[in-house]
Structures are given as C-alpha cells and as structure tokens.
A tleap script that builds the chain and sets N, CA, C and O, in Angstrom:
source leaprc.protein.ff14SB
mol = sequence {
  NMET VAL GLY VAL GLY ALA ILE CYS CYS ASN
  TYR TRP THR ASP LYS GLN ARG GLU VAL PHE
  ARG ALA THR ASN GLY GLN VAL THR ILE TRP
  GLY GLN LYS PRO VAL SER ILE GLU ALA GLN
  TYR VAL THR GLY ASP GLY LYS LYS ARG ARG
  SER LEU LEU LEU ALA SER GLY TRP TRP GLY
  VAL SER ARG HIE VAL ASN TYR VAL PHE GLU
  ILE ALA LEU THR PHE CYS TRP SER VAL PRO
  ALA GLY GLY THR GLY VAL ILE PRO TYR VAL
  TYR VAL MET PHE LEU THR ILE LEU LEU THR
  ASP ARG ALA TYR ARG ASP GLU VAL ARG CYS
  SER GLU LYS TYR GLY LYS TYR TYR GLU GLU
  TYR CYS ARG LEU VAL PRO TYR LYS MET ILE
  PRO GLY VAL CTYR
}
set mol.1.N position { -12.027 0.857 18.992 }
set mol.1.CA position { -10.570 0.840 19.121 }
set mol.1.C position { -9.918 0.310 17.835 }
set mol.1.O position { -8.850 0.774 17.436 }
set mol.2.N position { -10.568 -0.657 17.201 }
set mol.2.CA position { -10.020 -1.188 15.946 }
set mol.2.C position { -10.007 -0.092 14.872 }
set mol.2.O position { -9.047 0.029 14.110 }
set mol.3.N position { -11.072 0.697 14.822 }
set mol.3.CA position { -11.139 1.793 13.861 }
set mol.3.C position { -10.058 2.831 14.092 }
set mol.3.O position { -9.431 3.299 13.141 }
set mol.4.N position { -9.837 3.191 15.336 }
set mol.4.CA position { -8.773 4.145 15.670 }
set mol.4.C position { -7.416 3.548 15.297 }
set mol.4.O position { -6.542 4.247 14.784 }
set mol.5.N position { -7.250 2.261 15.557 }
set mol.5.CA position { -6.008 1.574 15.165 }
set mol.5.C position { -5.806 1.607 13.657 }
set mol.5.O position { -4.688 1.810 13.184 }
set mol.6.N position { -6.888 1.409 12.896 }
set mol.6.CA position { -6.797 1.449 11.434 }
set mol.6.C position { -6.404 2.841 10.945 }
set mol.6.O position { -5.598 2.976 10.025 }
set mol.7.N position { -6.978 3.878 11.564 }
set mol.7.CA position { -6.613 5.257 11.204 }
set mol.7.C position { -5.128 5.494 11.485 }
set mol.7.O position { -4.402 6.030 10.647 }
set mol.8.N position { -4.695 5.091 12.664 }
set mol.8.CA position { -3.294 5.303 13.052 }
set mol.8.C position { -2.342 4.538 12.133 }
set mol.8.O position { -1.323 5.081 11.708 }
set mol.9.N position { -2.665 3.294 11.829 }
set mol.9.CA position { -1.802 2.496 10.954 }
set mol.9.C position { -1.779 3.056 9.533 }
set mol.9.O position { -0.736 3.036 8.879 }
set mol.10.N position { -2.907 3.550 9.056 }
set mol.10.CA position { -2.944 4.147 7.726 }
set mol.10.C position { -2.058 5.395 7.688 }
set mol.10.O position { -1.303 5.591 6.736 }
set mol.11.N position { -2.148 6.227 8.707 }
set mol.11.CA position { -1.302 7.417 8.793 }
set mol.11.C position { 0.172 7.017 8.876 }
set mol.11.O position { 1.018 7.592 8.190 }
set mol.12.N position { 0.469 6.034 9.716 }
set mol.12.CA position { 1.837 5.564 9.921 }
set mol.12.C position { 2.418 5.032 8.608 }
set mol.12.O position { 3.578 5.287 8.285 }
set mol.13.N position { 1.615 4.306 7.872 }
set mol.13.CA position { 2.042 3.757 6.583 }
set mol.13.C position { 2.433 4.878 5.629 }
set mol.13.O position { 3.516 4.859 5.044 }
set mol.14.N position { 1.549 5.847 5.477 }
set mol.14.CA position { 1.837 6.976 4.581 }
set mol.14.C position { 3.043 7.774 5.057 }
set mol.14.O position { 3.849 8.226 4.244 }
set mol.15.N position { 3.170 7.948 6.362 }
set mol.15.CA position { 4.290 8.715 6.930 }
set mol.15.C position { 5.627 8.012 6.667 }
set mol.15.O position { 6.625 8.669 6.373 }
set mol.16.N position { 5.646 6.680 6.772 }
set mol.16.CA position { 6.883 5.948 6.491 }
set mol.16.C position { 7.364 6.233 5.072 }
set mol.16.O position { 8.541 6.526 4.858 }
set mol.17.N position { 6.470 6.147 4.123 }
set mol.17.CA position { 6.854 6.387 2.727 }
set mol.17.C position { 7.256 7.844 2.518 }
set mol.17.O position { 8.225 8.122 1.812 }
set mol.18.N position { 6.527 8.770 3.120 }
set mol.18.CA position { 6.827 10.191 2.984 }
set mol.18.C position { 8.231 10.517 3.508 }
set mol.18.O position { 9.011 11.185 2.829 }
set mol.19.N position { 8.541 10.048 4.701 }
set mol.19.CA position { 9.863 10.310 5.291 }
set mol.19.C position { 10.954 9.601 4.500 }
set mol.19.O position { 12.029 10.163 4.293 }
set mol.20.N position { 10.695 8.383 4.059 }
set mol.20.CA position { 11.654 7.624 3.257 }
set mol.20.C position { 12.018 8.395 1.990 }
set mol.20.O position { 13.194 8.510 1.645 }
set mol.21.N position { 11.017 8.917 1.305 }
set mol.21.CA position { 11.264 9.665 0.064 }
set mol.21.C position { 11.935 11.010 0.347 }
set mol.21.O position { 12.831 11.424 -0.389 }
set mol.22.N position { 11.506 11.690 1.409 }
set mol.22.CA position { 12.066 13.010 1.739 }
set mol.22.C position { 13.540 12.921 2.111 }
set mol.22.O position { 14.295 13.865 1.881 }
set mol.23.N position { 13.955 11.795 2.684 }
set mol.23.CA position { 15.348 11.624 3.109 }
set mol.23.C position { 16.163 10.812 2.105 }
set mol.23.O position { 17.310 10.449 2.366 }
set mol.24.N position { 15.549 10.533 0.952 }
set mol.24.CA position { 16.224 9.727 -0.074 }
set mol.24.C position { 16.665 8.372 0.483 }
set mol.24.O position { 17.721 7.855 0.118 }
set mol.25.N position { 15.856 7.814 1.356 }
set mol.25.CA position { 16.119 6.497 1.923 }
set mol.25.C position { 17.053 6.481 3.115 }
set mol.25.O position { 17.355 5.413 3.647 }
set mol.26.N position { 17.521 7.655 3.547 }
set mol.26.CA position { 18.468 7.743 4.659 }
set mol.26.C position { 17.713 7.913 5.978 }
set mol.26.O position { 17.777 8.968 6.608 }
set mol.27.N position { 17.010 6.880 6.378 }
set mol.27.CA position { 16.169 6.897 7.566 }
set mol.27.C position { 16.118 5.476 8.122 }
set mol.27.O position { 16.458 4.520 7.425 }
set mol.28.N position { 15.700 5.344 9.359 }
set mol.28.CA position { 15.450 4.001 9.884 }
set mol.28.C position { 13.938 3.796 9.950 }
set mol.28.O position { 13.175 4.710 10.265 }
set mol.29.N position { 13.542 2.587 9.647 }
set mol.29.CA position { 12.134 2.214 9.717 }
set mol.29.C position { 12.049 0.975 10.595 }
set mol.29.O position { 12.700 -0.041 10.349 }
set mol.30.N position { 11.236 1.095 11.614 }
set mol.30.CA position { 11.111 0.045 12.621 }
set mol.30.C position { 12.491 -0.330 13.179 }
set mol.30.O position { 12.781 -1.498 13.436 }
set mol.31.N position { 13.336 0.707 13.359 }
set mol.31.CA position { 14.641 0.530 13.984 }
set mol.31.C position { 15.725 -0.036 13.089 }
set mol.31.O position { 16.814 -0.353 13.568 }
set mol.32.N position { 15.450 -0.170 11.797 }
set mol.32.CA position { 16.436 -0.746 10.880 }
set mol.32.C position { 16.577 0.106 9.624 }
set mol.32.O position { 15.696 0.890 9.272 }
set mol.33.N position { 17.706 -0.075 8.967 }
set mol.33.CA position { 17.912 0.575 7.667 }
set mol.33.C position { 16.904 -0.048 6.702 }
set mol.33.O position { 16.781 -1.271 6.642 }
set mol.34.N position { 16.185 0.779 5.949 }
set mol.34.CA position { 15.144 0.225 5.073 }
set mol.34.C position { 15.689 -0.550 3.880 }
set mol.34.O position { 16.749 -0.239 3.337 }
set mol.35.N position { 14.935 -1.561 3.495 }
set mol.35.CA position { 15.211 -2.294 2.264 }
set mol.35.C position { 14.495 -1.535 1.159 }
set mol.35.O position { 13.320 -1.189 1.287 }
set mol.36.N position { 15.211 -1.280 0.078 }
set mol.36.CA position { 14.595 -0.547 -1.025 }
set mol.36.C position { 15.238 -0.954 -2.341 }
set mol.36.O position { 16.282 -1.604 -2.380 }
set mol.37.N position { 14.590 -0.556 -3.391 }
set mol.37.CA position { 15.095 -0.798 -4.739 }
set mol.37.C position { 15.134 0.543 -5.449 }
set mol.37.O position { 14.158 1.294 -5.438 }
set mol.38.N position { 16.258 0.833 -6.060 }
set mol.38.CA position { 16.343 2.038 -6.877 }
set mol.38.C position { 15.915 1.657 -8.279 }
set mol.38.O position { 16.639 0.967 -8.996 }
set mol.39.N position { 14.745 2.106 -8.661 }
set mol.39.CA position { 14.174 1.775 -9.959 }
set mol.39.C position { 14.401 2.916 -10.936 }
set mol.39.O position { 14.177 4.084 -10.618 }
set mol.40.N position { 14.843 2.558 -12.110 }
set mol.40.CA position { 15.034 3.554 -13.157 }
set mol.40.C position { 13.964 3.346 -14.213 }
set mol.40.O position { 13.555 2.219 -14.491 }
set mol.41.N position { 13.517 4.452 -14.799 }
set mol.41.CA position { 12.501 4.373 -15.837 }
set mol.41.C position { 12.652 5.565 -16.770 }
set mol.41.O position { 13.359 6.526 -16.463 }
set mol.42.N position { 11.987 5.491 -17.901 }
set mol.42.CA position { 12.032 6.557 -18.895 }
set mol.42.C position { 10.630 7.138 -19.021 }
set mol.42.O position { 9.655 6.405 -19.180 }
set mol.43.N position { 10.542 8.453 -18.948 }
set mol.43.CA position { 9.249 9.133 -19.069 }
set mol.43.C position { 8.783 9.127 -20.527 }
set mol.43.O position { 9.530 8.758 -21.433 }
set mol.44.N position { 7.552 9.538 -20.728 }
set mol.44.CA position { 6.987 9.587 -22.072 }
set mol.44.C position { 7.758 10.483 -23.025 }
set mol.44.O position { 7.755 10.260 -24.235 }
set mol.45.N position { 8.425 11.508 -22.474 }
set mol.45.CA position { 9.207 12.415 -23.329 }
set mol.45.C position { 10.678 12.007 -23.421 }
set mol.45.O position { 11.510 12.773 -23.907 }
set mol.46.N position { 10.994 10.787 -22.948 }
set mol.46.CA position { 12.344 10.244 -23.112 }
set mol.46.C position { 13.336 10.574 -22.019 }
set mol.46.O position { 14.510 10.220 -22.135 }
set mol.47.N position { 12.903 11.243 -20.954 }
set mol.47.CA position { 13.817 11.594 -19.875 }
set mol.47.C position { 13.979 10.409 -18.916 }
set mol.47.O position { 13.012 9.722 -18.584 }
set mol.48.N position { 15.208 10.190 -18.486 }
set mol.48.CA position { 15.484 9.123 -17.530 }
set mol.48.C position { 15.243 9.645 -16.117 }
set mol.48.O position { 15.682 10.737 -15.756 }
set mol.49.N position { 14.542 8.846 -15.335 }
set mol.49.CA position { 14.223 9.191 -13.953 }
set mol.49.C position { 14.531 7.992 -13.071 }
set mol.49.O position { 14.807 6.891 -13.548 }
set mol.50.N position { 14.472 8.245 -11.762 }
set mol.50.CA position { 14.640 7.160 -10.802 }
set mol.50.C position { 13.657 7.333 -9.658 }
set mol.50.O position { 13.272 8.449 -9.311 }
set mol.51.N position { 13.264 6.221 -9.086 }
set mol.51.CA position { 12.391 6.209 -7.920 }
set mol.51.C position { 12.929 5.180 -6.950 }
set mol.51.O position { 13.535 4.183 -7.345 }
set mol.52.N position { 12.698 5.436 -5.680 }
set mol.52.CA position { 13.040 4.456 -4.658 }
set mol.52.C position { 11.764 3.727 -4.257 }
set mol.52.O position { 10.779 4.351 -3.863 }
set mol.53.N position { 11.789 2.410 -4.360 }
set mol.53.CA position { 10.647 1.586 -3.975 }
set mol.53.C position { 10.928 1.018 -2.591 }
set mol.53.O position { 11.888 0.270 -2.410 }
set mol.54.N position { 10.105 1.365 -1.625 }
set mol.54.CA position { 10.279 0.971 -0.231 }
set mol.54.C position { 9.726 -0.427 0.004 }
set mol.54.O position { 8.579 -0.717 -0.333 }
set mol.55.N position { 10.554 -1.288 0.586 }
set mol.55.CA position { 10.148 -2.666 0.880 }
set mol.55.C position { 10.383 -2.985 2.351 }
set mol.55.O position { 10.723 -4.116 2.698 }
set mol.56.N position { 10.203 -1.998 3.206 }
set mol.56.CA position { 10.387 -2.165 4.647 }
set mol.56.C position { 9.221 -1.542 5.386 }
set mol.56.O position { 8.410 -0.819 4.808 }
set mol.57.N position { 9.153 -1.834 6.667 }
set mol.57.CA position { 8.066 -1.306 7.480 }
set mol.57.C position { 6.743 -1.845 6.981 }
set mol.57.O position { 6.646 -3.008 6.589 }
set mol.58.N position { 5.723 -1.000 6.996 }
set mol.58.CA position { 4.419 -1.427 6.502 }
set mol.58.C position { 4.484 -1.791 5.028 }
set mol.58.O position { 3.755 -2.677 4.580 }
set mol.59.N position { 5.347 -1.123 4.263 }
set mol.59.CA position { 5.461 -1.385 2.832 }
set mol.59.C position { 6.185 -2.691 2.543 }
set mol.59.O position { 6.245 -3.121 1.391 }
set mol.60.N position { 6.730 -3.321 3.561 }
set mol.60.CA position { 7.302 -4.658 3.413 }
set mol.60.C position { 6.305 -5.740 3.782 }
set mol.60.O position { 6.545 -6.917 3.514 }
set mol.61.N position { 5.193 -5.362 4.391 }
set mol.61.CA position { 4.139 -6.311 4.771 }
set mol.61.C position { 3.343 -6.707 3.531 }
set mol.61.O position { 3.145 -7.892 3.265 }
set mol.62.N position { 2.889 -5.710 2.776 }
set mol.62.CA position { 2.244 -5.941 1.484 }
set mol.62.C position { 2.344 -4.661 0.670 }
set mol.62.O position { 2.566 -3.578 1.211 }
set mol.63.N position { 2.177 -4.803 -0.639 }
set mol.63.CA position { 2.388 -3.656 -1.528 }
set mol.63.C position { 1.292 -2.597 -1.427 }
set mol.63.O position { 1.510 -1.448 -1.812 }
set mol.64.N position { 0.131 -2.963 -0.920 }
set mol.64.CA position { -0.978 -2.019 -0.778 }
set mol.64.C position { -1.629 -2.167 0.592 }
set mol.64.O position { -2.855 -2.176 0.707 }
set mol.65.N position { -0.817 -2.280 1.609 }
set mol.65.CA position { -1.334 -2.489 2.964 }
set mol.65.C position { -2.193 -1.308 3.413 }
set mol.65.O position { -3.089 -1.478 4.240 }
set mol.66.N position { -1.935 -0.132 2.886 }
set mol.66.CA position { -2.743 1.038 3.241 }
set mol.66.C position { -4.203 0.849 2.848 }
set mol.66.O position { -5.091 1.366 3.526 }
set mol.67.N position { -4.467 0.124 1.778 }
set mol.67.CA position { -5.849 -0.150 1.372 }
set mol.67.C position { -6.551 -1.031 2.404 }
set mol.67.O position { -7.741 -0.861 2.669 }
set mol.68.N position { -5.816 -1.960 2.976 }
set mol.68.CA position { -6.396 -2.849 3.997 }
set mol.68.C position { -6.844 -2.023 5.200 }
set mol.68.O position { -7.923 -2.258 5.744 }
set mol.69.N position { -6.038 -1.073 5.613 }
set mol.69.CA position { -6.408 -0.222 6.748 }
set mol.69.C position { -7.642 0.619 6.428 }
set mol.69.O position { -8.505 0.810 7.285 }
set mol.70.N position { -7.727 1.121 5.199 }
set mol.70.CA position { -8.897 1.914 4.806 }
set mol.70.C position { -10.170 1.064 4.806 }
set mol.70.O position { -11.222 1.524 5.249 }
set mol.71.N position { -10.077 -0.160 4.316 }
set mol.71.CA position { -11.233 -1.061 4.314 }
set mol.71.C position { -11.624 -1.417 5.747 }
set mol.71.O position { -12.808 -1.457 6.080 }
set mol.72.N position { -10.630 -1.675 6.590 }
set mol.72.CA position { -10.912 -2.003 7.998 }
set mol.72.C position { -11.649 -0.847 8.679 }
set mol.72.O position { -12.580 -1.065 9.455 }
set mol.73.N position { -11.231 0.363 8.385 }
set mol.73.CA position { -11.885 1.524 8.979 }
set mol.73.C position { -13.345 1.622 8.541 }
set mol.73.O position { -14.225 1.854 9.370 }
set mol.74.N position { -13.607 1.449 7.255 }
set mol.74.CA position { -14.996 1.541 6.791 }
set mol.74.C position { -15.840 0.410 7.370 }
set mol.74.O position { -17.031 0.590 7.627 }
set mol.75.N position { -15.230 -0.750 7.573 }
set mol.75.CA position { -15.954 -1.851 8.215 }
set mol.75.C position { -16.351 -1.454 9.636 }
set mol.75.O position { -17.462 -1.736 10.085 }
set mol.76.N position { -15.433 -0.799 10.330 }
set mol.76.CA position { -15.726 -0.356 11.698 }
set mol.76.C position { -16.857 0.663 11.734 }
set mol.76.O position { -17.603 0.716 12.712 }
set mol.77.N position { -16.998 1.467 10.695 }
set mol.77.CA position { -18.111 2.407 10.633 }
set mol.77.C position { -19.442 1.678 10.459 }
set mol.77.O position { -20.482 2.160 10.907 }
set mol.78.N position { -19.407 0.514 9.807 }
set mol.78.CA position { -20.628 -0.236 9.521 }
set mol.78.C position { -21.062 -1.156 10.658 }
set mol.78.O position { -22.256 -1.387 10.846 }
set mol.79.N position { -20.119 -1.671 11.403 }
set mol.79.CA position { -20.400 -2.663 12.445 }
set mol.79.C position { -21.447 -2.225 13.473 }
set mol.79.O position { -22.249 -3.060 13.890 }
set mol.80.N position { -21.481 -0.978 13.895 }
set mol.80.CA position { -22.499 -0.600 14.881 }
set mol.80.C position { -23.939 -0.874 14.429 }
set mol.80.O position { -24.840 -0.971 15.263 }
set mol.81.N position { -24.158 -0.998 13.130 }
set mol.81.CA position { -25.503 -1.288 12.636 }
set mol.81.C position { -25.900 -2.741 12.898 }
set mol.81.O position { -27.073 -3.102 12.806 }
set mol.82.N position { -24.912 -3.560 13.222 }
set mol.82.CA position { -25.197 -4.963 13.515 }
set mol.82.C position { -25.793 -5.675 12.317 }
set mol.82.O position { -25.364 -5.460 11.183 }
set mol.83.N position { -26.773 -6.514 12.562 }
set mol.83.CA position { -27.393 -7.294 11.504 }
set mol.83.C position { -28.687 -6.681 11.016 }
set mol.83.O position { -29.632 -7.403 10.699 }
set mol.84.N position { -28.748 -5.366 10.951 }
set mol.84.CA position { -29.994 -4.682 10.561 }
set mol.84.C position { -30.263 -4.726 9.067 }
set mol.84.O position { -31.298 -4.237 8.614 }
set mol.85.N position { -29.379 -5.285 8.316 }
set mol.85.CA position { -29.552 -5.363 6.866 }
set mol.85.C position { -28.250 -5.100 6.141 }
set mol.85.O position { -27.201 -4.917 6.760 }
set mol.86.N position { -28.329 -5.083 4.834 }
set mol.86.CA position { -27.146 -4.927 4.002 }
set mol.86.C position { -26.774 -3.453 3.771 }
set mol.86.O position { -25.611 -3.149 3.506 }
set mol.87.N position { -27.720 -2.562 3.865 }
set mol.87.CA position { -27.487 -1.140 3.548 }
set mol.87.C position { -26.302 -0.551 4.318 }
set mol.87.O position { -25.482 0.134 3.707 }
set mol.88.N position { -26.171 -0.783 5.624 }
set mol.88.CA position { -25.024 -0.195 6.328 }
set mol.88.C position { -23.663 -0.712 5.837 }
set mol.88.O position { -22.628 -0.099 6.099 }
set mol.89.N position { -23.679 -1.829 5.133 }
set mol.89.CA position { -22.430 -2.438 4.679 }
set mol.89.C position { -22.128 -2.154 3.201 }
set mol.89.O position { -21.118 -2.622 2.675 }
set mol.90.N position { -22.988 -1.401 2.542 }
set mol.90.CA position { -22.789 -1.113 1.123 }
set mol.90.C position { -21.479 -0.366 0.888 }
set mol.90.O position { -20.738 -0.685 -0.042 }
set mol.91.N position { -21.193 0.627 1.728 }
set mol.91.CA position { -19.965 1.401 1.524 }
set mol.91.C position { -18.717 0.534 1.677 }
set mol.91.O position { -17.792 0.641 0.872 }
set mol.92.N position { -18.678 -0.312 2.686 }
set mol.92.CA position { -17.494 -1.159 2.866 }
set mol.92.C position { -17.377 -2.151 1.705 }
set mol.92.O position { -16.265 -2.454 1.273 }
set mol.93.N position { -18.484 -2.654 1.199 }
set mol.93.CA position { -18.434 -3.551 0.040 }
set mol.93.C position { -17.934 -2.795 -1.190 }
set mol.93.O position { -17.084 -3.288 -1.932 }
set mol.94.N position { -18.475 -1.587 -1.395 }
set mol.94.CA position { -18.046 -0.757 -2.519 }
set mol.94.C position { -16.550 -0.460 -2.432 }
set mol.94.O position { -15.828 -0.623 -3.416 }
set mol.95.N position { -16.087 -0.028 -1.269 }
set mol.95.CA position { -14.682 0.326 -1.112 }
set mol.95.C position { -13.768 -0.892 -1.282 }
set mol.95.O position { -12.677 -0.779 -1.843 }
set mol.96.N position { -14.210 -2.044 -0.804 }
set mol.96.CA position { -13.419 -3.268 -0.974 }
set mol.96.C position { -13.240 -3.587 -2.456 }
set mol.96.O position { -12.135 -3.901 -2.899 }
set mol.97.N position { -14.319 -3.505 -3.215 }
set mol.97.CA position { -14.232 -3.755 -4.660 }
set mol.97.C position { -13.358 -2.696 -5.327 }
set mol.97.O position { -12.485 -3.019 -6.133 }
set mol.98.N position { -13.596 -1.437 -4.990 }
set mol.98.CA position { -12.839 -0.343 -5.588 }
set mol.98.C position { -11.337 -0.471 -5.320 }
set mol.98.O position { -10.535 -0.369 -6.248 }
set mol.99.N position { -10.954 -0.693 -4.069 }
set mol.99.CA position { -9.532 -0.734 -3.732 }
set mol.99.C position { -8.854 -2.019 -4.200 }
set mol.99.O position { -7.661 -2.009 -4.502 }
set mol.100.N position { -9.587 -3.107 -4.263 }
set mol.100.CA position { -9.016 -4.341 -4.816 }
set mol.100.C position { -8.735 -4.146 -6.303 }
set mol.100.O position { -7.686 -4.556 -6.799 }
set mol.101.N position { -9.666 -3.525 -7.004 }
set mol.101.CA position { -9.456 -3.225 -8.420 }
set mol.101.C position { -8.320 -2.221 -8.594 }
set mol.101.O position { -7.501 -2.352 -9.503 }
set mol.102.N position { -8.276 -1.229 -7.727 }
set mol.102.CA position { -7.205 -0.230 -7.817 }
set mol.102.C position { -5.843 -0.870 -7.579 }
set mol.102.O position { -4.871 -0.519 -8.249 }
set mol.103.N position { -5.760 -1.800 -6.635 }
set mol.103.CA position { -4.495 -2.502 -6.398 }
set mol.103.C position { -4.059 -3.237 -7.663 }
set mol.103.O position { -2.880 -3.226 -8.017 }
set mol.104.N position { -5.008 -3.872 -8.340 }
set mol.104.CA position { -4.702 -4.560 -9.595 }
set mol.104.C position { -4.188 -3.564 -10.634 }
set mol.104.O position { -3.167 -3.810 -11.276 }
set mol.105.N position { -4.893 -2.436 -10.802 }
set mol.105.CA position { -4.481 -1.432 -11.785 }
set mol.105.C position { -3.126 -0.819 -11.430 }
set mol.105.O position { -2.322 -0.537 -12.319 }
set mol.106.N position { -2.870 -0.611 -10.133 }
set mol.106.CA position { -1.562 -0.109 -9.690 }
set mol.106.C position { -0.455 -1.085 -10.072 }
set mol.106.O position { 0.623 -0.684 -10.511 }
set mol.107.N position { -0.739 -2.363 -9.896 }
set mol.107.CA position { 0.241 -3.393 -10.238 }
set mol.107.C position { 0.592 -3.335 -11.725 }
set mol.107.O position { 1.766 -3.386 -12.089 }
set mol.108.N position { -0.413 -3.229 -12.572 }
set mol.108.CA position { -0.189 -3.167 -14.020 }
set mol.108.C position { 0.628 -1.923 -14.374 }
set mol.108.O position { 1.601 -2.000 -15.125 }
set mol.109.N position { 0.223 -0.784 -13.827 }
set mol.109.CA position { 0.918 0.478 -14.120 }
set mol.109.C position { 2.373 0.442 -13.655 }
set mol.109.O position { 3.269 0.854 -14.392 }
set mol.110.N position { 2.611 -0.045 -12.445 }
set mol.110.CA position { 3.977 -0.103 -11.907 }
set mol.110.C position { 4.836 -1.109 -12.672 }
set mol.110.O position { 6.026 -0.882 -12.888 }
set mol.111.N position { 4.230 -2.210 -13.073 }
set mol.111.CA position { 4.960 -3.212 -13.841 }
set mol.111.C position { 5.406 -2.635 -15.185 }
set mol.111.O position { 6.534 -2.860 -15.623 }
set mol.112.N position { 4.514 -1.895 -15.828 }
set mol.112.CA position { 4.862 -1.267 -17.105 }
set mol.112.C position { 5.907 -0.172 -16.919 }
set mol.112.O position { 6.814 -0.029 -17.738 }
set mol.113.N position { 5.783 0.588 -15.860 }
set mol.113.CA position { 6.682 1.718 -15.622 }
set mol.113.C position { 8.079 1.265 -15.212 }
set mol.113.O position { 9.075 1.744 -15.753 }
set mol.114.N position { 8.150 0.335 -14.248 }
set mol.114.CA position { 9.437 -0.041 -13.666 }
set mol.114.C position { 10.021 -1.341 -14.205 }
set mol.114.O position { 11.208 -1.601 -14.006 }
set mol.115.N position { 9.230 -2.159 -14.878 }
set mol.115.CA position { 9.733 -3.387 -15.491 }
set mol.115.C position { 10.423 -4.326 -14.516 }
set mol.115.O position { 9.832 -4.754 -13.524 }
set mol.116.N position { 11.687 -4.643 -14.810 }
set mol.116.CA position { 12.440 -5.617 -14.000 }
set mol.116.C position { 12.589 -5.168 -12.546 }
set mol.116.O position { 12.681 -6.004 -11.646 }
set mol.117.N position { 12.612 -3.880 -12.317 }
set mol.117.CA position { 12.742 -3.381 -10.950 }
set mol.117.C position { 11.482 -3.707 -10.142 }
set mol.117.O position { 11.562 -4.019 -8.953 }
set mol.118.N position { 10.340 -3.633 -10.789 }
set mol.118.CA position { 9.090 -3.954 -10.085 }
set mol.118.C position { 8.980 -5.454 -9.848 }
set mol.118.O position { 8.429 -5.879 -8.832 }
set mol.119.N position { 9.492 -6.255 -10.762 }
set mol.119.CA position { 9.521 -7.707 -10.547 }
set mol.119.C position { 10.351 -8.032 -9.301 }
set mol.119.O position { 9.965 -8.869 -8.486 }
set mol.120.N position { 11.482 -7.364 -9.170 }
set mol.120.CA position { 12.332 -7.554 -7.989 }
set mol.120.C position { 11.602 -7.116 -6.724 }
set mol.120.O position { 11.670 -7.788 -5.695 }
set mol.121.N position { 10.905 -5.987 -6.807 }
set mol.121.CA position { 10.130 -5.489 -5.671 }
set mol.121.C position { 9.058 -6.506 -5.274 }
set mol.121.O position { 8.848 -6.754 -4.087 }
set mol.122.N position { 8.388 -7.086 -6.255 }
set mol.122.CA position { 7.348 -8.083 -5.974 }
set mol.122.C position { 7.926 -9.340 -5.331 }
set mol.122.O position { 7.251 -10.003 -4.544 }
set mol.123.N position { 9.153 -9.663 -5.657 }
set mol.123.CA position { 9.803 -10.803 -4.979 }
set mol.123.C position { 10.077 -10.466 -3.511 }
set mol.123.O position { 9.947 -11.326 -2.640 }
set mol.124.N position { 10.454 -9.227 -3.242 }
set mol.124.CA position { 10.717 -8.805 -1.867 }
set mol.124.C position { 9.424 -8.677 -1.060 }
set mol.124.O position { 9.389 -9.013 0.124 }
set mol.125.N position { 8.369 -8.193 -1.704 }
set mol.125.CA position { 7.070 -7.982 -1.051 }
set mol.125.C position { 6.038 -8.772 -1.871 }
set mol.125.O position { 5.408 -8.219 -2.773 }
set mol.126.N position { 5.868 -10.057 -1.559 }
set mol.126.CA position { 5.072 -10.928 -2.436 }
set mol.126.C position { 3.556 -10.728 -2.407 }
set mol.126.O position { 2.871 -11.179 -3.326 }
set mol.127.N position { 3.016 -10.074 -1.392 }
set mol.127.CA position { 1.561 -9.965 -1.298 }
set mol.127.C position { 1.071 -8.580 -1.701 }
set mol.127.O position { 1.684 -7.565 -1.371 }
set mol.128.N position { -0.056 -8.561 -2.426 }
set mol.128.CA position { -0.617 -7.287 -2.871 }
set mol.128.C position { -1.272 -6.531 -1.722 }
set mol.128.O position { -1.015 -5.343 -1.527 }
set mol.129.N position { -2.118 -7.218 -0.962 }
set mol.129.CA position { -2.849 -6.517 0.088 }
set mol.129.C position { -2.765 -7.226 1.430 }
set mol.129.O position { -2.302 -6.633 2.405 }
set mol.130.N position { -3.200 -8.479 1.508 }
set mol.130.CA position { -3.281 -9.197 2.768 }
set mol.130.C position { -2.185 -10.263 2.816 }
set mol.130.O position { -2.219 -11.216 2.038 }
set mol.131.N position { -1.222 -10.114 3.714 }
set mol.131.CA position { -0.125 -11.080 3.794 }
set mol.131.C position { -0.634 -12.516 3.967 }
set mol.131.O position { -1.496 -12.789 4.803 }
set mol.132.N position { -0.091 -13.406 3.173 }
set mol.132.CA position { -0.460 -14.807 3.242 }
set mol.132.C position { -1.724 -15.162 2.487 }
set mol.132.O position { -2.065 -16.339 2.363 }
set mol.133.N position { -2.437 -14.140 1.972 }
set mol.133.CA position { -3.704 -14.392 1.286 }
set mol.133.C position { -3.687 -13.854 -0.141 }
set mol.133.O position { -3.880 -14.605 -1.097 }
set mol.134.N position { -3.454 -12.539 -0.279 }
set mol.134.CA position { -3.548 -11.886 -1.594 }
set mol.134.C position { -2.565 -10.748 -1.681 }
set mol.134.O position { -2.491 -10.074 -2.709 }
savepdb mol mol.pdb
quit
C-alpha cells in the first residue's frame, strides 16, 4: 500500500505542476490559489524569458518532493526481500545517491538561471527533499 501511495503521490506531484503551467497559474491547488513566483531570466542567446515557480501543493512541501516518492517506491520494491542481504537494496541505495546528487545539481542550475527569484523561492520552500531534514 505504501508503494501504491508513492506512485499516486508522484503522479499527483507532476500533475500539479503540469496543470499549473498549462493554466499559467490560474488554478487551485489543494483548494487554494497557488503561491508562485514569476521568475525572469535571459537565455544564452540573449532572449528574455519568464517561468512560474510553483510553491504550493506538493511543490510547497519541498523543492524535490517527487524524488522522495520515487525513492520510497524503490524501497517498497526491495522490502519483500527482508534481511536476505544487501543485493535487493542496491537499487534503492543507487537511486537515493543519484537523486540526492541530482537535487543538488538542480539547485545549482536553478540558482544560476533564476538568481534572486530562486533565492526567494528557496525562502518560500526551504527544504530540498525531506521537510524538516534536508
């Protein structure tokens, strides 16, 4: 049941962002008008662009909460093996390292791209992955 919950929450997380972007922020998330930041940036060829950074719903819980759901799901795939050894847990360990590193790299890329807007976003959503921890 935890694995099914992780799948559903991961889908729900992605769907919130998809609908938010498709409606240009004109949607309700968890029954409320979403909190967002309109970030402006300049592309490599000098064109000015804008993005909406969502800070509500699952995206207000942590900046990479979708990674937590993916790790939880892989853990659920490993648990049936019980204490039979480390091999059944290699994938969840690998994915945890991979996604933790990816969250770090995403942070660097977004900070460079959005600058002060990303700093504001980080103040609104202070945790990278696990609320209250990291």
